[in-house]
N, C-alpha and C positions, 0 to 999 in steps of 0.2 A: 443148539436147540434140538430137542427130541424130534426124531423123524415122524413120530406118531401124531404130532400136532398138525392141524391144518388151518387153512385160511379162515374158516368159520370160527375156530377157537380164537385166533388172533383178533378177529373183528370185534370180539367182545371187550377189547381193551378199553379202559375207562378214559374219559376226557379229563380226568382230574388226577393230580398227583397224590402221594400218600399224606400230604398235609392239607389237602383240600383246595390247593390253588388250581385255577383253570389252566389247561395246557392248550395252546393254539391248535386249531384243527390241522393246519399245515404240518405241525410237528407230530401230531398223532398219526397222520398218514405216513409221514416219514418213518416213524417207529415201526409201523406195520411193514413198510417196504424193506427196512433193514433186517428185521427179525426173520423175514422170509427169504432174504437174499442168500444165495449159496455161499457167498464169502463168509457168512457168519453161521454156517451149518455147525450143529453140535455145540453151540454156545451153551454152557451150563446154566440151568435154571432160567432159560430165556422166557418161557411161558409158565406162569404159576399154575397151581392146581385149580384155581378159579377161572382160568382162561385168560387172565390179564398178563400183559407184557411186564416182565420185571426189568425195567430199564436201568435202574440204579442198584448198585451193589457196593455200598460203603464198607470201609474196612473196620469200622468201630461198632458193628452190630454185636451186641452182647449175648444174644440167644435167639431162639426161634428156629423154624424149619430151614430158613435160608441164611443162617449165621455164617456158613462157610462159603457162600457164593463168591465173595471177593477173592478168596484164596483159589478156588477152583477156576475162576475166570482168568486169574493171572497165569495159571498153568496152561489154559487154552491159548492165551496170547503168546506164551513161550513156544508152544508147539506150532502155532501158526507162523511165527517168525522163522522157525527152523524148517518149515515146509519148502518143497521145491518151488522155485520161482520167486521166493521172498529172500531167504538166506540172511536173515538178521538174527543174531543170537543174544540171549539174555546176558548182560554184562557189558555189551557194547554201549557206546555213548548214545543216550536217548533211544535205546532200542525199542521200547514199547510204543513210543509216539511215532517212530518211523514206520513200524509195522502197521499202526492204525492208519497212517496216511497212504501207505502203499495199497492196502486192501480195500480202502473206501471206494465204493462203486461209482460215485458221481463227483467227488472232489468238492462238494458243497453240501450244506445242511441248513434247514430252517431253524430259527430261534424258537425255543419253547414258549417264550413270552409274547413276542410280536409276530412270529411267523416269517420274518424277513430272512431270506436265504442268502448266506454268505459263503465264500470259498474258504476251505481249510488251509489254503496255501498262504504264503507271506506276500500278499499283494496290496495291503492297505497301509497308509502312511503312519509312521511313528511321529512323535512330537518333534524329534530332531529333523526328520525329513520335511515336515511342514515348515519348520524354521528355515531350512535351506531354500525351500521353494519361495517363501516370502522374500528372502534376501535376493533371490535371483530374478523373480518376476513381479514382486509387489504383493500387498495384502489382498488385492482384488483377485489374484490368481492362486490363492492358497487352496490346496486340495481338501476335499471334504473327508471327514473321518471314515466314511464308508465308500469312498470313491477308489476304485481299483487303479493302480498305478498306470496301467496301459490306457485306460480311459482318460486319465488325467493328462497323459502325454499327448493324446490326440486333441484334447481340449486346448492345451497350450499352443499347439501348432495351428489349430483352426482359428484361434483368437489372435495370436500374435505373429503368425507366419513362421516359415521354416528357419529363419535366422535364429530363432530362440533355441533351436536344438544345439547351438554351440554350448549351452549351459549343461547339457545332459551328462557330459563326462564328469564334471565336478559335482553334479547333483547326486549321482549314484556311487561315487567313490567312497570306499570304506577302507579300514585298515587292511583287510584281507582281499579286497576286490578292486582291481584297476580296470575300469571300463575301456572297451576298445574305441578306436577313433573311427566312427561311422559317418561323420560329416552330417549332411542334411538328408540322409536316407531314412525316413521315418519307419518304413517297413522293416529295415534291418535293425533299427533300435528296438522296435516292438518284439521282433523275433528273439533278439538277445535277452531282453528283459524277461520274456516268458519262458524261454528254454534254458537260460543260463543263470540269470540273476535271481529270479524268484525261487527256483529249486535250491539255491545255495543258502536260503533263509537269512538274508542280510539283516544286519542290526537296524538298518534304516526303515525297514518295513515290518509289518505285523500281520499275523494270521487273522482271519475272520472269526476263528474260534480256536481256543486252546485245547490241546490234547488232555484227556483225563481218563486214560485206560489204567486199570480195569474197572474203575468206578462206574463208568457209563458203558452201555452195551456196544455202542459204535466206536468207543474210544475217545469221545470228545465231549466237552462241556455242553450241557443242555442250553445254556444261555450264550448267545453269540456276542460278538464285539459290540453290537448295537445296544444291548440291554444288560450285559453282565455287571457293569458297575452299579446299576440300580436294583436289578432283580436278585442278584446273589449277595446276600447280606455279608458274606465273608469277604466280598470285594469292594464294599463301600469305602470311600476315601478315608474316613477316620480309622477303619480297621486296617487298611493297607499301610497307613502311616505307622502303625504299631510294629511293622515288620521290616523296617528299614535296616539293612544288615550292618551298615557302617556305624550305627549308633546302639548296637545291641547291648554293649556293656553298661550303658546308661539306662536303657529301657528295662533290662532285667534286674537292675539294682544289684549287680554283681559286686562281690568283695574282691580284693586283690589290688596290687600296685598297678593301677590303670595307666599311669604315666609310663612306667617301665614296659608294660605289655604293649602299649601302643607304639612305643619306640622300637621294640623288637619286631613288630609287624612291618614297620617301615623298612627296617634293615633286611628283612627277608626279601622284600621287593628290590632293594638297592644292591645288596651284596651277593645274594644267592639266586639271582635270576637265571643263571646257567646251570644251577645244581639240578641233578636228576630228582624226580619225584618218587616218593615211596611206593606208589602204586604202579610205577612204570609208565604213567601217562605222559601226555605232551606238556612241556613246560611253557612259560616259566612257572615255577611252583607257587602255590598259594599257602598262606599260613593257616593251618588247621588247629583249632582248639581241641586238644586231645580230650578234655572234658568240656562238652558243649555248654556255653553260657546259658542257653535256653533251658537247660536241665538244672541249673543252679550251681554250676561249677565256677570257681573263681577265675578272674581274668589275670592270667599269669604270663610272665615274659618267657614262655616256652611253647614252641609250636612244632608240629610235624609238617613236613613239606609234602603236600599232595598236589596233584594236578587240579585245575579248577573244576573239571567235570567230576572227579572223584570226591572233592570237597563238597560240591553241591549235592551229589548223590547221597553222601553220608548224612547231611542235614543234621537233625537232632538225635541221631542214633549212635550208640556206642558199639564198638566191636569188642570181642573177647580180649583182643590185644590191648585196646584202650583201657579197659577196666584193670587188667593186670598191671599195666604201666602206672596207672593212677594209684593203685594200691602200693606199688613200690615207692613212688614218690612220697606218699603219705607216711610210709614207714621210715623215711629219711627225715621226717619232720616238716614237710611242706604242707601248708594249709591249702588243700586243693578244692574245697567246696565253700560256698557262701554259707552264712549262719543258718539260713532257712532250709538248706539241703543237707546239713550235717547229720541230723537224726535219721533220715531215710537212707542216706548213704551208709552210715554205720550199721544200720539194721540189715541191709541187703547185700553189701558189697561182696561178702564171702560166699553168697549163694550163687554167684556167677561162675559157671563151670564150662560154658561153651557159648557159641554165637547166639543161640536162641535165648538163653538166660540173660545175656548182655542186652539184647533187644528188649527183653521183658523189663529189666531194670530201667532202661531208657524210658519206656512208656510210663512206668510208675513215677519216676523222677519228674517227668513232664507234668503229670497231674499234681505232684507236690509243689512244683514251681508256680503253677497257676493258682494253687491254693494260697501260697504266700503272697502273690500279687493281689489276690482278692482281699487279703487282710490289710495290706499296705494301702490299697485303693480306698478301703473303708476309712482308714485313719486320715487319708487326704480329704475325703468328703466331710469328715468331722472337724477339719481345720487344724490338725496337729502338724503344721508344716515344719516348725523348728525341729521337732523330734525326728521327723522323716529325714530332714536335711542332715541330721547327725549320722545317718547311715552312709552318706555319700563319699566319705573319706576325701574331702576336698583338699586337705592339707597335702595330699600327694603331689598336687600341682606346684608346690613351692620348691620343687627340686628338679634339676636336670639329672639325667642318668646316662652313663656310658658303661659298656660291657667290656670287661677285660677278657682277653683270649677268646673272643667270639668265634664259634665254629659250628659245624653240623656233624653230629655223631649219630650214625644209623638213621639218618633222615630227620633227626630232631635237633633243634637249636640247643646249644650248650655254651656255657661261659664259666669262668673261674670265679668272678666276683662282679659286683655292681659298684661303680664309683658315683657317688651322688654329690652334687654341688648345689648350694642354696641359690635361689633366684627370687627376685621380687619384681618381675617384669609385669607390664600390663597384659601380656599374653597369658601369664599364669592366672590372672584374675578373670580373663575371658574364658579360659578353660574351665574354671570353677563354675562360672555362671552358666556356661553351656551344659555342663553335666547336670546341674540342678534344673535348668529349664527343660531339658529333654527328659530327665527322670520324672518330673512332675507331669509333663505332657503325656508320658506313657501311662501314668496312673489315671489321669483324666480320661484318656482314650479307652483304657481298660474298663473303667466304670461304665462307659457309654456302649460297650459291646453288648449285643443281644444274642450272640451265637458262640459263646465260649464253650468249646467242646472239651470239657474235663469233668471228672467226677468230683463234685463238691462235697467234701466230707462234713458231716453234721454230727455234733456231739455236745452234750450239755457242758462238759468241762471246757471245751473250746470256747463256747459262748460265754462262759463265766470268766475265763481269762481275758477275752477281748473286752468285755464290759468293764472289768477291773482295770485293764490297761487304759481305757478311755477315761475312767474316773481318776486314775492316777495322773494323767496328763492334764485333766481339768484342774487338778489341785496343785499344779506347778506354780512357781513364783510368778508374780505379776509381770516381771520383766520378760519371762518366757511367753506368757499369754499375749503380751503386747507385740513381741516379735512374731508370733503366729499371725496376728492380724496384719502386721506390716508385710510379711512374706506373701500372704494370700492376696492382699490388695495389689501387690506388684504382679504376681502371677496371673491375676485376673485382667490385667491391662497390658497384654503383650505388644499392642500396636502403638503405644505411646513413645515419643522420642526419648524419654528418660528411662525407658524400661531396662535396658542393658546396664546403664550406670547404677540404677537403684538395686538391681539384682546382684551386681558385683559387690555393692556395699554390704548387703546382708550376708553374702557368702563369706565375707571376711570374718564375721562374728560367729559363724556356726561352729568351727572347730573348738573355740574356746568354751563352749557350753556342752560339749559332747558327753562329759562326765557328770552332768547335772543329775542329782539323785533320782528325780522323777523319770529321767530318761533311762537310767540304769535299771530301775525297777520295772519299767515298761518293757525293756528288752527281754528281761527274764520272763515276763508274762507271755510275750510273743514266742519265745523259745519253748516255753512249756506247751503252748498251743500247737506249735509245729511238731513237738514230740508226740502229742496225741495223734496228730495227722499221720505221722510216720508209723505209729503203732497200728493204726487202722489200715493204712495202705499195705504195710508189710504182712498183715494178716490175710490180705487178698493176693498174695504171691501166686496162688494157683487159680485165681479168678479168670473166667473166660474173657474178661476185658483185657487182660494182659497176656493170656495164653490162647493163641488161636487154635481151635480144634482142627485136627488134621494137619497141624504144623509140627510134626514130630521132630525130635531132636536131631536124628540122623538126616532127615530131609532138610531141616532148617540150616544145618551146617553147610550142606551142598548149595542151598539157595543163596545164602549170604556170600559164599565163596564166589558166586557168579555176579551177584548184584554189586558187591563192593570188592572188586578184584584187588588183591594184595594189600588191603587195608588192615588185615589182621596179622600181618607179619612185617618184619623189617628186613 
């Protein structure tokens, strides 16, 4: 924050956010307290020219006076972490959230929506903890969602007596934490929980508010645990269901041998648990898709071994090493991208020359993938279920796979050949039905989203191709149209006792009609639409949406080196 600003200027801060929503007075007072606190001195762009607090600094601002605030604030957090008394450096696990917690002056904050103040520490029960409590003490003694664990412990003892403390050891035990034997000494239990257990951020407890630096000035989400699921549209249950990581291959409608890829992921856990990670992090290693599914890459039986923290940090971003490796694999004849990502990948892959351009390509491919999901979701809404089902490669489930000479080379899984054996088991049918159910659920959820953060490309030729695709499918043989009705009727009744059986039945018929002429023509039309999307996105390679001002090439190389340690080399 600029030192020239004073309390009077801060007091002019509005009671309303940028979208007109009312902010609770408690939260507004908290904003004033934080922006004037010495722990946040020299925070970039803290107070705008009109005297209002700039609390939010999203990363996707395309222009304007404060388009670089997010980047400048990240540098501020980095310098704050490296300052004396903090000693947390960019690149360390969860470095920015740890810095935010250490420098917070009170350890709690009010909710922007309801004004309820909650702690930023891990002191509130998770679902797993609630289940354990119910098992130990019964339904009547379940902890409240906003009840701090220490208060809950006191309530248990007050209600049921000191003998109930015998359950505390098993109640708080986790994979990494073995509670001490403190008997019936409540004060000792409370001291251990507050000073040892809570700071370790156990999986059985949750914070009152999640970290969100540098997007928010204080480093935390504006909505607390009490309101975030309702007030933050991105956290609504239907939206959160769209991001379940163990189902991504189905949700993103990825191409590739999904049976072989899933088998390889399991083998990474089973056979290479003691293998070192490419990033040098703590094992056991996790299986990293070198080409992220969320960007449109195919689900392939090839993974890089990364630590869980590095894999999580990488998210949907590609490094320069990733792009180079993918280009090499493609040159060997491997189909590395799904059909809808092929045009944009072909247009831009050779423009990647460093870490900054690798991240730029990641951002563009993310927009491209969401554009494709938008097209597929429209086809689902218009009832073309059989055609969509033909994309799912259900026939892959008809085979078992084994890998010959399986090994790890330079932290990447490798094998000499795949041995396939035919199977006609009930489990194969269940796998097909599951892929179809989850895929269609993802399209339904995507249609219901109201906050899709992507650039929706508009063009007359795209609309023409989509309308022609719809007309082509409407003109399909009656047998296809009847199958559309059958599939849609089944998918609209997921709660019926015959749902899974009926879905398995229709799944058996889909591979046989995948080469139907109407389907072939429609695929060509969709590919033409995605080619136009790719042309428009590629023309925006230098756009501010994808190139952050002030994020120079030499600086970005150093930044990525810190954020994703060792991910760009083997």
